[in-house]
C-alpha positions as CSV (number, residue, x, y, z in Angstrom):
1,M,142.0,193.8,98.4
2,Q,138.3,194.4,99.2
3,Y,136.8,197.8,100.1
4,N,133.6,198.7,101.9
5,I,132.1,202.1,100.8
6,H,130.9,204.3,103.6
7,S,129.8,207.9,103.7
8,E,131.5,209.0,106.9
9,N,132.4,212.7,107.0
10,R,136.0,213.7,106.5
11,I,138.2,216.6,107.4
12,E,139.8,217.8,104.2
13,K,141.3,221.3,103.6
14,G,139.0,222.7,106.3
15,N,135.8,221.3,104.6
16,V,133.6,218.4,105.4
17,K,132.7,216.2,102.5
18,P,131.7,212.6,101.7
19,A,134.5,210.0,101.2
20,N,134.2,208.8,97.6
21,D,137.8,207.9,96.7
22,Y,137.3,204.2,97.0
23,L,134.1,204.3,94.9
24,R,136.0,206.2,92.2
25,R,138.8,203.7,92.2
26,F,136.3,200.8,92.2
27,Y,134.7,202.0,88.9
28,M,137.9,203.3,87.4
29,K,139.6,199.9,87.7
30,R,136.8,198.2,86.0
31,L,136.7,200.8,83.2
32,Y,140.4,200.5,82.8
33,A,140.2,196.7,82.4
34,I,137.9,197.3,79.3
35,L,140.2,200.0,77.9
36,L,143.3,197.8,78.4
37,A,141.9,195.2,76.1
38,V,141.4,197.8,73.4
39,F,144.9,199.3,74.0
40,L,146.5,195.8,73.7
41,L,144.7,195.2,70.4
42,T,145.8,198.5,69.1
43,A,149.3,198.3,70.4
44,M,149.9,194.9,68.8
45,L,148.9,196.0,65.3
46,P,151.9,195.8,62.8
47,G,152.0,199.5,62.4
48,C,152.3,200.1,66.1
49,E,154.9,197.6,67.2
50,Q,157.9,200.0,67.2
51,I,160.3,197.2,67.6
52,S,163.9,198.4,67.5
53,S,165.8,197.6,64.4
54,N,169.1,197.3,66.2
55,D,170.4,195.1,68.9
56,T,170.1,197.6,71.8
57,V,168.7,196.0,74.9
58,S,165.5,197.6,76.1
59,I,164.7,197.8,79.8
60,V,161.4,199.1,81.2
61,C,161.0,199.9,84.9
62,T,157.7,201.0,86.6
63,V,159.1,202.9,89.6
64,F,162.2,205.0,90.2
65,P,164.2,202.8,92.6
66,Q,164.2,199.9,90.0
67,Y,165.4,202.4,87.3
68,D,168.2,203.7,89.5
69,W,169.3,200.3,90.6
70,V,169.6,199.2,87.0
71,R,171.7,202.3,86.2
72,Q,174.0,201.6,89.1
73,I,174.6,197.9,88.0
74,L,175.1,198.8,84.4
75,G,177.6,201.5,85.3
76,D,179.5,202.7,82.3
77,K,177.4,200.5,80.1
78,A,174.2,202.3,80.9
79,E,174.4,204.5,77.8
80,S,174.3,201.5,75.5
81,F,171.0,200.3,76.9
82,N,167.6,201.7,76.1
83,M,166.0,202.4,79.5
84,T,162.5,203.6,80.2
85,L,161.0,204.7,83.5
86,L,157.2,204.7,83.2
87,L,156.3,206.7,86.4
88,D,158.5,209.8,85.6
89,K,155.9,212.6,85.7
90,R,155.2,212.7,89.5
91,I,152.4,210.2,89.2
92,D,152.6,207.6,92.0
93,L,152.2,203.9,91.6
94,H,148.6,203.8,92.9
95,N,147.3,206.3,90.3
96,Y,149.3,205.2,87.3
97,Q,147.6,203.9,84.2
98,P,149.8,203.0,81.2
99,S,149.4,204.7,77.8
100,V,149.3,202.8,74.6
101,D,153.0,203.8,74.1
102,D,153.9,202.4,77.5
103,I,152.2,199.1,76.7
104,V,154.1,198.8,73.5
105,K,157.4,199.5,75.2
106,I,156.7,196.8,77.8
107,A,155.4,194.2,75.3
108,T,158.6,194.6,73.1
109,C,161.3,195.0,75.8
110,D,164.0,192.6,76.9
111,L,163.8,193.2,80.7
112,F,160.7,194.4,82.5
113,I,160.7,195.2,86.2
114,Y,157.5,195.9,88.2
115,V,156.3,195.8,91.8
116,G,153.7,193.2,91.5
117,G,151.0,194.4,93.9
118,D,147.4,195.4,93.5
119,S,148.4,198.6,91.7
120,D,150.0,196.5,89.0
121,E,146.9,194.4,88.2
122,W,147.1,195.7,84.6
123,V,150.5,194.0,84.0
124,K,149.2,190.5,83.5
125,G,147.2,191.4,80.4
126,V,150.2,193.2,78.9
127,L,152.6,190.3,79.5
128,R,150.1,187.8,78.0
129,E,150.3,189.7,74.7
130,A,154.0,190.4,74.9
131,K,155.8,190.3,71.5
132,N,159.2,189.4,73.0
133,K,158.7,185.9,74.3
134,D,162.3,185.9,75.6
135,M,161.6,188.9,77.8
136,V,163.0,188.6,81.4
137,V,160.5,189.7,84.0
138,I,161.2,190.7,87.6
139,N,158.2,190.9,90.0
140,M,159.5,192.5,93.1
141,L,156.9,191.0,95.5
142,D,157.6,187.6,94.1
143,T,161.4,188.2,94.4
144,L,161.0,189.1,98.1
145,G,158.9,186.0,98.7
146,H,158.0,185.4,102.3
147,A,159.6,188.6,103.4
148,T,156.7,190.5,101.8
149,K,154.6,192.3,104.4
150,Q,150.9,193.0,104.4
151,E,149.4,196.4,105.1
152,E,148.2,196.6,108.6
153,I,145.5,198.7,110.4
154,I,146.8,199.9,113.7
155,E,145.2,201.8,116.6
156,G,143.9,205.2,115.6
157,M,144.2,204.6,111.8
158,E,141.3,205.1,109.4
159,T,139.5,201.9,108.6
160,D,136.9,203.1,106.2
161,G,137.2,201.4,102.9
162,Y,139.1,198.3,104.2
163,G,138.0,194.8,104.3
164,D,138.8,192.1,106.8
165,E,142.0,191.2,104.9
166,D,144.7,193.7,104.1
167,G,146.6,193.6,100.8
168,Y,150.4,193.4,100.4
169,D,152.4,196.5,101.1
170,E,153.9,197.5,97.8
171,H,156.5,199.9,99.0
172,V,159.2,197.2,99.2
173,W,162.0,199.5,98.0
174,L,161.9,201.5,101.3
175,S,164.1,198.9,102.9
176,L,167.9,199.0,102.3
177,K,168.0,195.3,103.1
178,N,165.4,194.6,100.4
179,A,167.3,196.8,98.0
180,R,170.3,194.5,98.1
181,I,168.0,191.5,97.3
182,F,166.5,193.3,94.4
183,C,169.9,194.5,93.0
184,E,171.1,190.9,93.1
185,A,168.0,189.8,91.1
186,I,168.5,192.6,88.6
187,T,172.1,191.7,88.2
188,E,171.3,188.1,87.4
189,A,168.7,189.2,84.9
190,L,171.2,191.5,83.1
191,V,173.8,188.7,83.0
192,S,171.3,186.4,81.4
193,I,170.7,189.0,78.7
194,D,174.3,190.3,78.3
195,E,176.7,187.5,79.4
196,E,179.6,189.3,77.8
197,N,179.5,192.0,80.5
198,A,178.7,189.7,83.4
199,G,181.9,190.4,85.2
200,E,181.4,194.2,85.1
201,F,177.8,193.9,86.2
202,R,178.8,191.8,89.2
203,R,181.6,194.1,90.2
204,N,179.2,197.0,90.1
205,L,176.7,195.1,92.2
206,A,179.4,194.4,94.8
207,A,180.4,198.0,95.0
208,Y,176.8,199.3,95.2
209,S,175.8,196.6,97.8
210,E,178.6,197.8,100.0
211,K,177.1,201.4,99.8
212,L,173.7,200.0,100.7
213,S,175.1,198.1,103.7
214,I,177.0,201.1,105.0
215,L,173.9,203.3,104.8
216,D,171.9,200.5,106.5
217,T,174.4,200.5,109.4
218,E,174.0,204.3,109.6
219,Y,170.3,204.0,110.0
220,Q,170.7,201.4,112.8
221,K,173.2,203.7,114.6
222,A,170.8,206.6,114.4
223,V,167.9,204.6,115.8
224,D,170.1,203.1,118.6
225,A,171.2,206.6,119.6
226,S,167.7,208.0,119.8
227,L,165.4,208.4,122.8
228,T,162.3,208.3,120.7
229,R,161.3,205.1,118.9
230,T,157.9,206.2,117.5
231,L,157.0,208.1,114.3
232,L,153.6,209.7,113.8
233,F,152.3,210.4,110.3
234,G,149.5,212.8,109.5
235,D,149.4,211.1,106.2
236,R,149.5,207.7,104.5
237,F,152.1,205.3,105.8
238,P,154.3,203.6,103.1
239,F,157.2,203.1,105.4
240,R,156.5,199.8,107.2
241,Y,159.5,198.0,105.6
242,L,161.7,200.8,106.9
243,T,160.3,200.9,110.4
244,D,160.3,197.1,110.7
245,D,164.0,197.0,109.7
246,Y,165.0,199.1,112.7
247,G,162.3,198.2,115.3
248,L,160.4,201.5,115.2
249,N,156.8,202.0,116.2
250,Y,154.4,204.2,114.3
251,Y,151.0,205.8,114.2
252,A,149.4,207.1,111.0
253,A,146.1,208.5,109.6
254,F,146.0,205.9,106.8
255,A,147.6,202.6,105.7
256,G,150.3,202.7,102.9
257,C,148.1,202.3,99.8
258,S,145.0,204.1,101.1
259,A,143.3,206.4,98.6
260,E,141.8,208.5,101.3
261,T,142.7,212.2,101.4
262,G,140.7,213.3,104.4
263,A,140.8,212.1,108.0
264,S,137.9,211.8,110.4
265,F,137.9,214.1,113.5
266,A,138.4,211.0,115.7
267,T,141.6,210.1,113.8
268,V,142.9,213.7,114.1
269,V,142.2,213.9,117.8
270,F,143.8,210.5,118.4
271,L,147.0,211.5,116.6
272,A,147.1,214.9,118.4
273,Q,146.8,213.2,121.8
274,K,149.6,210.8,120.8
275,M,151.8,213.8,119.9
276,D,151.2,215.3,123.4
277,E,151.5,212.0,125.2
278,L,154.8,210.9,123.6
279,E,156.2,214.4,123.2
280,L,157.3,213.7,119.7
281,P,159.4,216.3,117.9
282,C,157.4,216.5,114.7
283,V,154.5,215.2,112.6
284,M,155.6,213.2,109.6
285,V,154.3,213.4,106.0
286,T,155.3,211.9,102.7
287,E,156.7,214.0,99.9
288,S,153.4,214.1,98.0
289,S,151.3,215.4,101.0
290,D,149.7,218.8,101.0
291,Q,150.2,218.7,104.8
292,T,146.6,219.6,105.5
293,I,146.0,216.7,107.9
294,A,149.4,217.2,109.6
295,R,148.6,220.9,110.3
296,T,145.2,219.9,111.6
297,V,146.8,217.4,114.0
298,I,149.2,220.1,115.2
299,Q,146.4,222.6,115.7
300,N,144.6,220.0,118.0
301,T,147.7,219.4,120.2
302,K,148.2,221.3,123.5
303,A,151.4,223.0,122.4
304,R,150.4,223.6,118.7
305,N,154.1,224.3,117.9
306,Y,155.2,221.0,116.4
307,S,157.1,221.0,113.1
308,I,156.4,218.9,110.0
309,C,159.1,216.5,108.7
310,V,159.0,215.0,105.2
311,L,160.0,211.4,104.6
312,D,160.4,210.7,100.9
313,A,158.7,207.5,99.7
314,M,160.1,207.9,96.1
315,Q,156.7,207.7,94.6
316,S,156.9,210.9,92.6
317,V,160.5,211.2,91.3
318,S,160.4,212.9,87.9
319,S,162.7,212.8,84.9
320,S,163.9,216.3,85.8
321,D,164.9,215.1,89.3
322,I,167.0,212.3,87.7
323,Q,168.6,214.8,85.4
324,N,169.5,216.9,88.4
325,G,171.4,213.9,90.0
326,V,168.8,212.4,92.3
327,T,169.5,208.7,93.1
328,Y,168.0,206.1,95.3
329,L,170.9,206.5,97.7
330,S,170.7,210.3,97.8
331,I,167.0,210.1,98.8
332,M,167.6,207.4,101.4
333,E,170.5,209.6,102.8
334,R,168.2,212.5,103.0
335,N,165.6,210.3,104.7
336,L,168.2,209.4,107.3
337,E,168.7,213.0,108.2
338,T,164.9,213.5,108.5
339,L,164.7,210.4,110.7
340,K,167.4,211.7,113.0
341,E,165.3,214.9,113.5
342,A,162.1,212.9,114.1
343,L,163.8,210.5,116.6
344,K,165.5,213.1,118.9
């Protein structure tokens, strides 16, 4: 993805400041490429290998949905596997940079699952140096194939920092239909590693796929019963896979992977006018939003009394959330209730 750097003023937390997020990311990515080479050299030294001395299968996942799908398919066998979720400290995919320990875990694991978009550009170097040459690797974008969607710039959306060609939308897990595809791929990977428990893995897959299908049907019913078919985000928009699944329209301040945090006055006014024109029930945000832009949009509407609805993109699920029982399905069920409120 190419970015053009501009100095257009932004509205952010009530202040006007230059947009420099893309410039920061531009240099950080190049600095990180140099650091990664050093990390890999350090991680592969004999004293740093940390290869398990037993036969426990090691699985490394970059994002929460992958991690939870693996748990569901493993079922009662999950405790006998060594599982690692890399993004478990409320750091989203686009800001994550692996530590030396993370790199070692990946390089020595049996199954590695990652998204495969621009945010994962560091993965190639790690896999080239992997100690376990029998490692099974799942690239989610490759698994999805031609069904992978590109980010799109639509009317009213910020375009500063974007080139002529958009990158792939990495938020593939926000489609229940995609989830079934990924779970099938994960199951086959687990079977290839642990054939003895193949039957149990496939039975768990069948049961979980049924739950995904039921929830998918509930989403469609909710959309079919609604009068509103448009969502408006005063935020980034990582939900294209979800909206496309059910034929929903949307407006947003930024595209899915945008690093921008402040919206121009023109964008705010456009979104506010759309709120009034379409008489939408609420302004949408993601779970990681500080809601500044959403509140600014509301303040520029005629009514100024719209609510804010949070749709969870699962980009900041923590280990404590998991310990408290959060699952992929529980988040998608909560998103369904939010969607019902937004589509009244």
